[in-house]
C-alpha positions as CSV (number, residue, x, y, z in Angstrom):
1,L,-11.8,-0.8,-0.4
2,A,-8.1,1.1,-1.0
3,A,-5.4,1.8,1.7
4,Y,-2.4,3.9,1.8
5,V,0.9,3.3,3.0
6,F,3.5,6.1,3.2
7,T,7.2,4.9,4.4
8,N,10.8,5.0,3.4
9,D,11.6,1.1,4.2
10,I,10.4,-0.9,1.2
11,S,10.5,-4.1,3.4
12,R,8.1,-2.5,5.8
13,S,5.8,-1.2,2.9
14,W,5.7,-5.2,1.8
15,R,4.9,-6.7,5.7
16,V,2.0,-3.7,5.8
17,T,0.4,-4.1,2.6
18,E,0.3,-8.2,2.9
19,A,-1.2,-7.9,6.5
20,L,-3.6,-5.3,5.4
21,E,-7.2,-6.9,4.1
22,Y,-7.7,-4.3,1.1
23,G,-8.5,-4.8,-2.5
24,L,-5.9,-2.1,-3.7
25,V,-3.1,-0.6,-1.6
26,G,-0.9,2.5,-2.9
27,V,2.5,2.7,-1.2
28,N,3.8,6.0,-1.4
29,E,1.0,7.6,-3.7
30,G,-1.9,9.2,-2.9
31,L,-3.3,7.5,-5.9
32,V,-4.4,4.1,-6.9
33,S,-4.3,3.0,-10.4
34,T,-5.9,-0.5,-11.8
35,V,-3.9,0.1,-14.7
C-alpha cells in the first residue's frame, strides 16, 4: 500500500509518515518510486 502527504511543514510530514502504517509514503509527490 502507498500513502501520500502534501504539506509545507517538513516536521509535520515526518510526524504523519511515521504514524501511517503504509509500505511507501510519498511526500509532496504524486508518484512513489522504489528507486
